[in-house]
N, CA, C and O atoms as a DFTB+ gen file, in Angstrom:
380 C
 N C O
     1  1      30.979      -1.811     -53.159
     2  2      30.129      -1.343     -54.401
     3  2      29.280      -0.258     -54.320
     4  3      28.561      -0.123     -53.330
     5  1      29.267       0.619     -55.329
     6  2      28.580       1.722     -55.293
     7  2      26.968       1.237     -55.095
     8  3      26.475       0.246     -55.634
     9  1      26.293       2.145     -54.219
    10  2      24.779       1.926     -54.210
    11  2      24.412       0.914     -53.295
    12  3      23.222       0.602     -53.253
    13  1      25.403       0.217     -52.387
    14  2      24.848      -0.729     -51.455
    15  2      24.471      -0.170     -50.301
    16  3      23.829      -0.847     -49.498
    17  1      24.805       1.159     -50.024
    18  2      24.574       1.743     -48.781
    19  2      23.139       2.554     -48.829
    20  3      22.714       3.217     -47.883
    21  1      22.505       2.399     -50.013
    22  2      21.143       3.155     -50.065
    23  2      20.276       2.338     -48.961
    24  3      19.730       2.960     -48.049
    25  1      20.174       1.039     -49.060
    26  2      19.282       0.388     -47.947
    27  2      19.648       0.834     -46.436
    28  3      18.844       1.135     -45.554
    29  1      21.011       0.804     -46.358
    30  2      21.407       1.174     -44.885
    31  2      20.886       2.591     -44.464
    32  3      20.702       2.799     -43.265
    33  1      20.637       3.579     -45.386
    34  2      20.213       4.764     -45.116
    35  2      18.892       4.845     -45.027
    36  3      18.326       5.698     -44.343
    37  1      18.207       3.824     -45.820
    38  2      16.759       3.852     -45.749
    39  2      16.100       3.185     -44.501
    40  3      14.921       3.437     -44.255
    41  1      16.801       2.363     -43.726
    42  2      16.391       1.810     -42.522
    43  2      16.314       2.826     -41.507
    44  3      15.176       2.917     -41.048
    45  1      17.166       3.633     -40.996
    46  2      16.808       4.637     -39.915
    47  2      15.883       5.466     -40.521
    48  3      14.963       5.762     -39.758
    49  1      15.813       5.906     -41.536
    50  2      14.597       6.704     -42.100
    51  2      13.251       6.152     -41.873
    52  3      12.303       6.790     -41.415
    53  1      13.243       4.944     -42.222
    54  2      11.833       4.253     -41.947
    55  2      11.441       4.391     -40.416
    56  3      10.295       4.741     -40.132
    57  1      12.279       4.148     -39.525
    58  2      12.084       4.214     -38.161
    59  2      11.760       5.499     -37.560
    60  3      11.043       5.641     -36.570
    61  1      12.404       6.544     -38.302
    62  2      12.091       7.912     -37.896
    63  2      10.752       8.206     -38.341
    64  3      10.000       8.853     -37.612
    65  1      10.388       7.791     -39.464
    66  2       8.999       8.098     -40.051
    67  2       7.847       7.455     -39.028
    68  3       6.869       8.073     -38.607
    69  1       8.202       6.023     -38.717
    70  2       7.274       5.513     -37.961
    71  2       6.911       6.116     -36.683
    72  3       5.766       6.169     -36.234
    73  1       8.212       6.670     -36.001
    74  2       8.063       7.465     -34.762
    75  2       7.246       8.811     -35.055
    76  3       6.480       9.283     -34.215
    77  1       7.457       9.371     -36.258
    78  2       6.628      10.721     -36.389
    79  2       5.305      10.497     -36.805
    80  3       4.650      11.536     -36.889
    81  1       4.676       9.404     -37.108
    82  2       3.298       9.225     -37.380
    83  2       2.494       9.542     -36.207
    84  3       1.506      10.251     -36.396
    85  1       2.751       9.138     -35.028
    86  2       1.884       9.509     -33.804
    87  2       1.736      10.978     -33.791
    88  3       0.617      11.478     -33.675
    89  1       2.833      11.719     -33.907
    90  2       2.657      13.193     -33.857
    91  2       1.885      13.860     -35.004
    92  3       1.201      14.863     -34.803
    93  1       2.001      13.319     -36.140
    94  2       1.111      13.757     -37.249
    95  2      -0.332      13.490     -37.088
    96  3      -1.187      14.308     -37.426
    97  1      -0.604      12.303     -36.552
    98  2      -1.906      11.835     -36.297
    99  2      -2.556      12.759     -35.100
   100  3      -3.752      13.030     -35.203
   101  1      -1.955      13.159     -34.181
   102  2      -2.355      13.913     -33.195
   103  2      -2.583      15.538     -33.706
   104  3      -3.394      16.346     -33.253
   105  1      -1.800      15.690     -34.570
   106  2      -1.940      17.133     -35.237
   107  2      -3.176      17.251     -36.011
   108  3      -3.938      18.211     -35.903
   109  1      -3.378      16.158     -36.873
   110  2      -4.543      16.150     -37.870
   111  2      -5.580      15.274     -37.277
   112  3      -5.390      14.060     -37.337
   113  1      -6.689      15.745     -36.693
   114  2      -7.573      14.875     -36.072
   115  2      -8.815      14.419     -36.934
   116  3      -9.927      14.211     -36.449
   117  1      -8.504      14.293     -38.231
   118  2      -9.551      14.000     -39.049
   119  2      -9.572      12.320     -39.347
   120  3      -8.523      11.683     -39.253
   121  1     -10.643      11.769     -39.653
   122  2     -10.801      10.319     -39.641
   123  2      -9.844       9.755     -40.724
   124  3      -9.198       8.745     -40.446
   125  1      -9.706      10.357     -41.975
   126  2      -8.937       9.730     -42.972
   127  2      -7.544       9.901     -42.807
   128  3      -6.832       9.066     -43.364
   129  1      -6.975      10.853     -42.125
   130  2      -5.546      10.948     -42.134
   131  2      -4.991       9.794     -41.332
   132  3      -4.112       9.145     -41.899
   133  1      -5.338       9.428     -40.135
   134  2      -4.874       8.376     -39.561
   135  2      -4.850       7.095     -40.385
   136  3      -3.882       6.336     -40.431
   137  1      -5.913       6.934     -40.983
   138  2      -6.116       5.647     -41.815
   139  2      -5.006       5.551     -42.908
   140  3      -4.350       4.521     -43.061
   141  1      -4.811       6.788     -43.736
   142  2      -3.941       6.785     -44.811
   143  2      -2.330       6.645     -44.077
   144  3      -1.438       5.979     -44.603
   145  1      -2.195       7.244     -43.050
   146  2      -0.735       7.221     -42.383
   147  2      -0.517       5.820     -41.994
   148  3       0.521       5.226     -42.287
   149  1      -1.527       5.264     -41.306
   150  2      -1.319       3.589     -41.033
   151  2      -1.152       2.824     -42.303
   152  3      -0.338       1.907     -42.197
   153  1      -1.664       2.948     -43.387
   154  2      -1.582       2.269     -44.665
   155  2      -0.232       2.558     -45.133
   156  3       0.469       1.633     -45.544
   157  1       0.239       3.882     -45.104
   158  2       1.645       4.216     -45.624
   159  2       2.679       3.528     -44.685
   160  3       3.769       3.159     -45.120
   161  1       2.316       3.370     -43.417
   162  2       3.387       2.886     -42.564
   163  2       3.384       1.226     -42.714
   164  3       4.406       0.575     -42.498
   165  1       2.329       0.715     -43.044
   166  2       2.268      -0.683     -43.270
   167  2       2.910      -1.019     -44.516
   168  3       3.576      -2.053     -44.565
   169  1       2.785      -0.219     -45.615
   170  2       3.422      -0.449     -46.912
   171  2       5.042      -0.174     -46.754
   172  3       5.853      -0.892     -47.337
   173  1       5.426       0.890     -45.943
   174  2       6.716       1.047     -45.727
   175  2       7.494      -0.133     -45.048
   176  3       8.600      -0.511     -45.436
   177  1       6.821      -0.665     -44.015
   178  2       7.481      -1.644     -43.243
   179  2       7.343      -3.030     -44.149
   180  3       8.185      -3.924     -44.069
   181  1       6.349      -3.095     -44.894
   182  2       6.310      -4.358     -45.697
   183  2       7.360      -4.375     -46.801
   184  3       7.837      -5.420     -47.244
   185  1       7.678      -3.206     -47.201
   186  2       8.744      -3.033     -48.402
   187  2      10.025      -3.310     -47.675
   188  3      10.790      -4.043     -48.303
   189  1      10.439      -2.905     -46.513
   190  2      11.638      -2.934     -46.019
   191  2      12.129      -4.227     -45.834
   192  3      13.266      -4.413     -46.269
   193  1      11.512      -5.259     -45.250
   194  2      12.114      -6.681     -45.271
   195  2      12.569      -7.288     -46.683
   196  3      13.541      -8.034     -46.801
   197  1      11.792      -6.897     -47.681
   198  2      11.981      -7.373     -48.959
   199  2      13.493      -6.557     -49.478
   200  3      14.353      -7.164     -50.117
   201  1      13.608      -5.321     -49.139
   202  2      14.838      -4.784     -49.479
   203  2      16.054      -5.397     -48.793
   204  3      17.099      -5.627     -49.402
   205  1      15.843      -5.685     -47.312
   206  2      16.902      -6.152     -46.731
   207  2      17.381      -7.680     -47.216
   208  3      18.542      -8.086     -47.270
   209  1      16.203      -8.388     -47.543
   210  2      16.502      -9.791     -48.121
   211  2      17.359      -9.706     -49.410
   212  3      18.295     -10.484     -49.594
   213  1      17.028      -8.774     -50.267
   214  2      17.692      -8.523     -51.416
   215  2      19.112      -8.197     -51.281
   216  3      19.923      -8.744     -52.030
   217  1      19.528      -7.264     -50.296
   218  2      20.883      -7.011     -50.036
   219  2      21.609      -8.349     -49.428
   220  3      22.760      -8.690     -49.701
   221  1      20.783      -8.985     -48.622
   222  2      21.532     -10.072     -47.866
   223  2      21.954     -11.022     -49.248
   224  3      23.116     -11.346     -49.492
   225  1      20.888     -11.359     -50.011
   226  2      21.175     -12.128     -51.128
   227  2      22.245     -11.811     -52.059
   228  3      22.979     -12.678     -52.534
   229  1      22.332     -10.629     -52.308
   230  2      23.478     -10.095     -53.174
   231  2      24.784     -10.342     -52.328
   232  3      25.743     -10.884     -52.877
   233  1      24.845      -9.971     -51.042
   234  2      25.975     -10.122     -50.173
   235  2      26.340     -11.720     -50.281
   236  3      27.492     -12.077     -50.528
   237  1      25.421     -12.520     -50.104
   238  2      25.838     -14.082     -50.151
   239  2      26.307     -14.509     -51.268
   240  3      27.129     -15.426     -51.274
   241  1      25.885     -13.941     -52.382
   242  2      26.390     -14.269     -53.783
   243  2      27.831     -13.975     -54.201
   244  3      28.445     -14.605     -55.061
   245  1      28.343     -12.843     -53.422
   246  2      29.699     -12.563     -53.667
   247  2      30.799     -13.398     -52.992
   248  3      30.473     -14.191     -52.109
   249  1      32.041     -13.269     -53.347
   250  2      33.052     -14.083     -53.020
   251  2      33.656     -13.424     -51.648
   252  3      33.784     -12.200     -51.637
   253  1      34.003     -14.115     -50.585
   254  2      34.710     -13.521     -49.585
   255  2      36.063     -13.188     -49.775
   256  3      36.750     -13.945     -50.461
   257  1      36.569     -12.150     -49.266
   258  2      37.951     -11.679     -49.455
   259  2      38.891     -12.729     -48.924
   260  3      39.793     -13.171     -49.634
   261  1      38.675     -13.176     -47.562
   262  2      39.520     -14.087     -46.740
   263  2      40.811     -13.627     -46.627
   264  3      41.773     -14.392     -46.701
   265  1      40.937     -12.176     -46.415
   266  2      42.318     -11.588     -46.218
   267  2      42.347     -10.986     -44.817
   268  3      41.271     -10.538     -44.421
   269  1      43.273     -10.911     -44.095
   270  2      43.451     -10.273     -42.806
   271  2      42.844      -8.842     -42.726
   272  3      43.233      -7.963     -43.495
   273  1      41.960      -8.637     -41.860
   274  2      41.415      -7.298     -41.826
   275  2      40.236      -7.302     -42.833
   276  3      39.680      -6.209     -42.944
   277  1      39.823      -8.154     -43.469
   278  2      38.807      -7.843     -44.612
   279  2      37.930      -9.311     -44.423
   280  3      37.593      -9.854     -45.474
   281  1      37.613      -9.859     -43.361
   282  2      37.000     -11.121     -43.229
   283  2      35.529     -11.012     -43.517
   284  3      34.954     -12.025     -43.916
   285  1      34.840      -9.865     -43.356
   286  2      33.570      -9.710     -43.765
   287  2      33.186      -9.029     -45.124
   288  3      32.036      -8.839     -45.521
   289  1      34.432      -8.669     -45.815
   290  2      34.171      -8.124     -47.208
   291  2      34.064      -9.022     -48.187
   292  3      34.763     -10.034     -48.223
   293  1      33.073      -8.693     -49.169
   294  2      32.807      -9.800     -50.316
   295  2      32.702      -8.970     -51.439
   296  3      31.970      -7.981     -51.410
   297  1      33.421      -9.301     -52.518
   298  2      33.417      -8.702     -53.797
   299  2      33.188      -9.810     -54.901
   300  3      33.057     -11.014     -54.679
   301  1      33.166      -9.242     -56.017
   302  2      32.882     -10.226     -57.086
   303  2      34.277     -11.070     -57.505
   304  3      35.364     -10.536     -57.282
   305  1      34.223     -12.226     -58.037
   306  2      35.355     -13.128     -58.102
   307  2      36.762     -12.373     -58.720
   308  3      37.873     -12.414     -58.191
   309  1      36.461     -11.792     -59.771
   310  2      37.627     -11.012     -60.274
   311  2      38.203     -10.054     -59.424
   312  3      39.434     -10.042     -59.416
   313  1      37.593      -9.214     -58.676
   314  2      38.222      -8.222     -57.655
   315  2      38.947      -9.110     -56.507
   316  3      40.084      -8.825     -56.130
   317  1      38.290     -10.096     -56.026
   318  2      38.878     -10.795     -55.029
   319  2      40.188     -11.572     -55.482
   320  3      41.115     -11.750     -54.691
   321  1      40.213     -11.940     -56.550
   322  2      41.503     -12.675     -57.125
   323  2      42.758     -11.593     -57.266
   324  3      43.940     -11.850     -57.040
   325  1      42.204     -10.313     -57.699
   326  2      43.191      -9.388     -57.855
   327  2      43.798      -8.910     -56.648
   328  3      45.007      -8.700     -56.550
   329  1      42.859      -8.717     -55.612
   330  2      43.453      -8.284     -54.147
   331  2      44.316      -9.368     -53.459
   332  3      45.256      -9.151     -52.694
   333  1      43.868     -10.506     -53.836
   334  2      44.591     -11.702     -53.304
   335  2      45.969     -11.746     -53.873
   336  3      46.911     -11.962     -53.110
   337  1      46.176     -11.550     -55.207
   338  2      47.377     -11.732     -55.994
   339  2      48.235     -10.323     -55.494
   340  3      49.453     -10.449     -55.363
   341  1      47.692      -9.157     -55.252
   342  2      48.342      -8.252     -54.817
   343  2      48.899      -8.398     -53.478
   344  3      49.947      -7.839     -53.156
   345  1      48.207      -9.153     -52.673
   346  2      48.603      -9.398     -51.067
   347  2      49.749     -10.416     -51.240
   348  3      50.691     -10.335     -50.452
   349  1      49.760     -11.338     -52.170
   350  2      50.729     -12.178     -52.300
   351  2      51.981     -11.520     -52.852
   352  3      53.031     -12.016     -52.441
   353  1      52.073     -10.612     -53.610
   354  2      53.069      -9.821     -54.072
   355  2      53.584      -8.916     -52.983
   356  3      54.793      -8.696     -52.907
   357  1      52.825      -8.440     -52.231
   358  2      53.217      -7.483     -51.114
   359  2      54.027      -8.191     -49.972
   360  3      54.887      -7.601     -49.319
   361  1      53.667      -9.560     -49.778
   362  2      54.316     -10.374     -48.850
   363  2      55.773     -10.726     -49.297
   364  3      56.651     -10.928     -48.458
   365  1      55.998     -10.793     -50.603
   366  2      57.248     -11.142     -51.237
   367  2      58.296      -9.985     -51.261
   368  3      59.489     -10.195     -51.479
   369  1      57.738      -8.675     -51.008
   370  2      58.571      -7.557     -50.868
   371  2      59.421      -7.446     -49.744
   372  3      58.995      -7.712     -48.620
   373  1      60.671      -7.050     -49.958
   374  2      61.616      -6.935     -48.709
   375  2      61.114      -5.868     -47.982
   376  3      60.465      -4.914     -48.411
   377  1      61.530      -6.149     -46.637
   378  2      61.176      -5.133     -45.717
   379  2      62.200      -4.281     -45.233
   380  3      61.931      -3.386     -44.431
């Protein structure tokens, strides 16, 4: 499904931002910058588990394909039925 990869791209970015905070704080030795950066880091990390939970819930609500080579793939019910029907028809074809 289109758009499902957004969260997968955000996870590594969050970790890279967290690693960069130390360098930024060392560069700017004011008292307000480390506090603001710490707050932003905390908000970013607090948001991330919610995003992962949302994706996990959406995945759990979808129907498993249950076809060879697609054991972890889940789609909506209509698409799964269509792929299963296509697979049945392909098995009937002469080789």
